[in-house]
Structures are given as C-alpha cells and as structure tokens.
C-alpha positions in Angstrom: 228.2 248.2 23.6 225.9 251.3 23.9 226.8 254.3 21.8 227.4 256.4 24.9 229.9 254.0 26.1 231.6 253.8 22.7 232.0 257.5 22.5 233.3 257.9 26.0 235.8 255.1 25.5 237.0 256.8 22.4 237.5 260.1 24.2 239.4 258.4 27.0 241.7 256.6 24.7 242.3 259.7 22.7 243.7 261.5 25.8 245.2 258.4 27.5 242.5 258.7 30.1 241.9 256.6 33.2 240.7 256.8 36.8 240.3 254.7 40.1 237.6 253.0 42.2 236.5 250.0 44.5 234.0 247.1 43.9 232.9 243.6 45.0 230.4 240.9 43.9 230.4 237.2 42.9 233.2 234.6 42.7 236.9 235.3 42.9 238.8 235.0 39.6 242.1 236.2 38.3 242.0 239.9 37.2 242.4 239.0 33.5 239.2 236.8 33.8 236.9 239.5 35.3 234.3 240.6 32.8 231.9 243.4 32.7 228.4 243.0 34.1 225.7 242.0 31.5 224.4 245.0 29.5 220.7 244.5 30.5 218.8 243.6 33.5 215.4 244.1 35.1 214.4 245.4 38.5 213.1 242.0 39.4 216.6 240.6 38.9 218.2 243.1 41.3 219.8 241.5 44.4 221.2 243.0 47.5 224.9 243.6 47.5 227.2 243.0 50.4 226.8 245.7 53.1 230.4 247.0 53.0 231.3 246.8 49.3 233.2 249.8 47.8 234.3 249.9 44.2 235.3 246.3 43.8 235.3 244.2 40.7 231.9 242.9 39.5 232.2 239.2 40.0 233.8 239.3 43.5 231.9 239.1 46.7 234.3 238.1 49.5 235.3 241.5 50.6 234.4 244.6 52.4 234.5 248.3 51.5 236.5 250.5 53.8 234.6 253.5 52.3 230.9 252.4 52.8 229.0 254.3 55.5 226.0 253.6 57.6 223.3 256.2 58.0 224.7 257.0 61.5 228.3 257.4 60.2 227.2 259.5 57.3 225.5 261.9 59.7 228.6 262.0 61.9 230.8 263.0 59.0 228.3 265.6 57.9 228.2 267.2 61.4 232.0 267.2 61.4 232.0 269.1 58.1 229.3 271.6 59.2 231.3 272.4 62.4 234.2 273.6 60.2 231.9 275.4 57.8 231.3 278.1 60.3 234.9 279.4 60.0 234.5 279.4 56.3 231.5 281.6 56.5 233.4 284.0 58.8 236.2 284.2 56.3 233.8 285.1 53.5 234.2 281.8 51.7 230.6 280.5 52.1 227.3 282.1 51.9 224.8 281.8 54.7 223.2 278.9 52.8 226.4 277.1 52.6 227.4 277.8 49.0 230.8 278.8 47.8 231.6 282.5 47.2 233.8 283.7 44.5 236.6 284.0 47.1 236.6 280.1 47.4 235.8 279.3 43.8 239.4 279.4 42.6 241.7 276.7 41.2 243.5 274.5 43.7 246.6 272.5 42.7 247.1 269.3 44.8 250.7 268.1 45.1 250.5 264.4 44.5 253.0 261.9 45.7 252.9 258.4 44.0 254.5 255.5 45.8 254.8 252.3 43.6 255.4 249.1 45.5 256.9 246.2 43.6 258.0 242.6 44.4 261.4 242.3 46.0 262.9 241.5 42.5 261.5 244.7 41.2 258.7 243.1 39.1 255.0 243.9 39.3 255.3 247.7 39.2 253.9 250.3 36.8 255.8 252.5 34.4 256.4 256.3 34.6 254.2 256.6 31.5 251.3 254.9 33.3 251.7 257.2 36.3 251.7 260.2 34.0 248.7 258.9 32.2 246.9 258.4 35.5 247.5 262.0 36.6 246.1 263.1 33.2 243.0 261.0 33.7 242.4 262.5 37.1 242.9 266.1 35.7 240.5 265.4 32.8 237.8 264.1 35.2 238.1 266.9 37.7 238.2 269.4 34.9 234.8 268.2 33.7 236.2 267.1 30.3 235.0 263.5 30.3 231.3 263.6 29.6 228.6 265.9 28.3 227.1 266.5 31.7 230.3 266.5 33.6 230.8 269.4 36.1 234.2 271.0 36.5 235.8 271.1 39.9 238.4 273.5 41.3 241.1 270.7 41.5 244.1 270.0 39.5 246.7 267.4 40.3 250.5 267.9 40.1 252.9 265.0 40.3 255.2 266.2 43.0 257.1 263.0 43.6 257.4 259.3 42.3 259.2 256.6 44.2 259.6 252.8 43.9 259.9 250.4 46.9 260.7 246.7 46.4 259.0 244.7 49.2 257.2 241.4 48.9 255.1 241.9 51.9 253.8 245.3 51.0 253.3 244.2 47.5 250.8 241.6 48.6 248.8 244.3 50.3 246.3 242.8 52.8 243.4 245.2 52.8 241.3 243.1 55.2 243.5 243.5 58.4 245.1 246.8 57.6 248.6 245.4 58.5 250.3 246.8 55.3 248.3 250.1 55.7 249.8 250.5 59.1 253.3 249.7 58.1 253.9 250.9 54.5 252.2 254.2 54.6 254.1 255.8 57.6 257.3 254.7 55.9 256.5 256.3 52.5 254.0 259.2 53.2 255.0 262.7 52.3 253.4 266.1 53.1 250.5 267.2 55.1 246.6 266.9 54.9 246.5 268.9 51.7 248.9 266.6 49.9 247.6 263.5 48.2 249.6 260.3 48.6 248.8 257.4 46.2 250.1 253.9 46.9 250.1 251.6 43.9 250.4 247.9 44.8 248.8 244.4 44.4 246.0 243.3 46.6 245.8 240.1 48.5 243.1 238.8 48.8 242.1 239.5 45.2 239.1 241.6 44.2 239.7 245.2 45.5 240.5 248.0 43.0 241.4 250.6 45.6 240.3 252.4 48.8 240.8 255.8 50.5 240.1 257.5 53.8 237.7 260.4 54.2 239.3 263.7 55.3 240.8 263.5 58.9 239.2 260.2 59.7 242.6 258.5 60.2 246.1 259.7 61.3 248.0 261.8 58.9 250.6 259.2 58.1 247.8 256.8 56.9 245.9 259.3 54.9 245.7 258.8 51.2 244.6 256.4 48.4 245.6 252.8 47.7 245.3 251.5 44.1 245.5 248.2 42.4 248.4 248.4 40.0 246.5 246.8 37.1 243.8 249.5 37.4 246.0 252.2 36.0 245.8 253.2 32.3 247.0 250.2 30.2 246.8 247.7 33.1 245.2 244.2 32.8 242.2 244.7 35.0 239.8 245.4 32.1 237.1 246.8 32.1 238.6 248.6 35.1 241.9 249.6 33.6 241.3 253.2 32.3 242.2 254.9 35.6 238.8 255.6 36.9 239.5 253.8 40.2 241.8 256.7 41.0 239.1 259.3 40.2 236.6 257.4 42.4 239.0 257.0 45.4 240.2 260.6 45.2 236.5 261.5 45.4 236.4 259.7 48.8 239.6 261.5 49.8 237.8 264.8 49.0 234.8 263.7 51.1 232.4 262.2 48.5 230.4 259.1 49.5 229.1 256.6 46.9 226.0 257.8 45.0 224.2 254.6 46.3 225.3 255.2 49.9 222.4 254.3 52.3 220.4 253.2 49.3 217.0 254.8 49.1 217.2 256.0 52.7 217.9 259.6 53.8 220.5 261.2 53.9 221.9 259.2 50.9 225.2 260.6 50.0 224.5 264.1 51.3 224.6 265.6 47.9 221.3 267.1 46.6 221.8 266.7 42.9 222.7 263.0 42.9 219.4 261.0 42.8 218.9 258.3 45.4 220.2 254.9 44.1 219.5 251.5 45.5 222.5 249.6 46.9 222.0 246.4 44.9 223.6 244.7 41.9 222.2 247.6 39.8 225.2 249.7 41.0 227.4 247.7 38.5 225.3 248.4 35.4 225.4 251.3 33.0 221.8 251.2 31.8 219.4 254.0 32.9 217.2 252.7 35.6 215.3 254.2 38.6 215.6 252.0 41.7 214.2 254.4 44.3 210.8 256.1 44.7 212.4 259.5 45.1 212.7 261.5 41.9 215.6 261.0 39.4 217.2 258.2 37.5 220.1 256.3 39.0 223.4 258.2 38.4 225.0 255.3 36.7 227.6 257.5 34.9 228.8 259.1 38.1 232.4 258.5 39.2 231.1 257.7 42.7 229.0 254.8 41.5 230.4 251.3 40.7 230.2 250.9 37.0 233.1 249.9 34.8 235.6 252.5 33.7 234.0 253.1 30.3 230.6 253.8 32.0 231.8 256.5 34.4 232.3 260.0 33.2 231.0 262.7 35.5 230.7 264.5 38.8 227.7 266.8 39.5 227.8 270.5 40.4 226.8 269.5 43.9 229.6 267.0 44.2 232.1 269.6 42.9 230.9 272.1 45.5 231.0 269.5 48.4 234.5 268.6 47.5 235.6 272.3 47.4 233.9 273.0 50.8 235.5 269.9 52.3 238.9 270.9 51.0 238.8 274.3 52.6 237.2 273.0 55.8 239.2 269.8 56.4 242.3 269.8 54.2 243.7 273.1 53.2 
C-alpha cells in the first residue's frame, strides 16, 4: 500500500471516519469477496467503463449509474443552476463573476434523517454507533479534515432523526427499476429540500454502493441518498467500508458530478479546478496518472471519483463553492 494511503487510513481509523459512493465494473461477487483494484496499471491497459456507472464496486459491471450525466444533461443542469444564480446576485450573495460573497460564506447545518431498513425479522440493519460514525465521517470530509489538500466547505451535518423499518421487500432494494425508491421513500421521508434523508438498506442486484438525486431533479418525497448498509464504517464491504460512499453521494445531492463526468470532453464536471479525467478503468485506481490532454493529473483522491475509501480524501475549493452556490440556489 502506498504511504499516502497508509497515512490516510490511519487518520480515518483514528476518528472513526467513513463516507459513501457508487461504482461498477467486472463480475458480480459477494461483498466480502470484492477486492481493491490492482495498485499499478498503464495507459495502454485502460479500458472503457460502462456508460452509466456511478460509484460501484470495482469488479462489478452489470449495473448502471443513476448519477452519470451526458454532455447534454450536464449543460441542462448547469443552465438550471445559472437561472437561479441571478437571484443570489440580487441578494448580494454572489459577485458578478459568480463567486460567493462573505454574506453567503457562512456555516450551514443540514438536518439529516437516517432511515435504516432491515429484514422483516429485524436483521441486516446497522447500529446507532455506525450511524453516528457515518455522520462524523461526513463532517470530517466536508470540514476539509481528511487530506493535506482538502478544501473545507460550509456544510455540517446534524443527526435530526433515526428510525428503523422492518420490510423484506424494501430491504432487497431494487435499484434498477426504482420500485423501492417509489414506495419506501414517500413512506419514510422527512422535511423539505434543505433536509437530507439517508436510506440505509441492502441492494438487489448486488454491486451498487449508493446513489443520490441532484437537487430538484425528482419530486421532494424521493429526494435523498440511498446507501448500502455494509458501506458504513465497520461494514463488510471492504475496501468500501469507511463511509466514503456517503460523502460521495451527498456530493451529488449538493450538485457535484463525478470528476470523470464526460471524460476528456467539455464541460467535464463543470468545476474549473478538477482536471479532466478519462472515464475508463483508471477511475478505480489511486495512482497518479494523466488520462486527458488538457492540463492536470487525474484527481484520483477526490471524493467524486471512484477510488476505494482509503484513496479518497478531498474536495477542491471549486467543488466547495459549487456546492454552496447550489445550496442557496436550489435547496435552502
């Protein structure tokens, strides 16, 4: 293991850290059998990944990513954000060039409601301690405490509610046809657009770590983040069990795309300080590579990439600002 990974893993363990995400590639296998991608590879060995993969487990390729965007869809979401930015300028929260003013650069506490779904007999859930550890992982990540180049954001997360629901159907959450998304969420959702709802369950078919909806792209009662139970801190989905799936998915909820979105093609992820990154098997690796002709090494340590949890440790200042602008424009 690289020294950088060792040191970050030590830091995460020291604070009980973790976070969430999505990923797909390869052949299906039980969670306990999924292993990290090889530590070294060459550009010649890179292969094109499935078009709709989000943060899925390396080694699984029979899924699709609800959070992946085409160039057209990326630009549609950007135009939607920009329409709302005009009001922020009029309110003195943005400069003419679209940067936050001091008025907007203040801490925001997000009330977070966690819904744990178990089997009908009550098994398969996560503990209160795991939920508390997950919230801590998110707070550390969004405070910029997880890496030497990590940018702080304005966000803090407060556990406002925790409930348990025993339901065999919802526990085997089908993420391909949205049936459970349409049934379970309206029954459990709490709060409004500014409240974060997290649903913790098991996925069927196997392979997904989690998914989320971008701001106001779905009805309020289906808004939120869905996580694999074993991706929480202390779960069995190693090396995706330190909680970074949550950090990743909440990034989507706050309007961040993948760093490798649209590959080497403009507009990328619409964030100026995340270098373009090819959407190939390289997105699962932690080694520094440069897969696009445009300047900058691949942001392999970014929370919005697809590396294993020990590899991910930062947001950029541009991502922090985009999340804040999106919050005021689309959620608060």
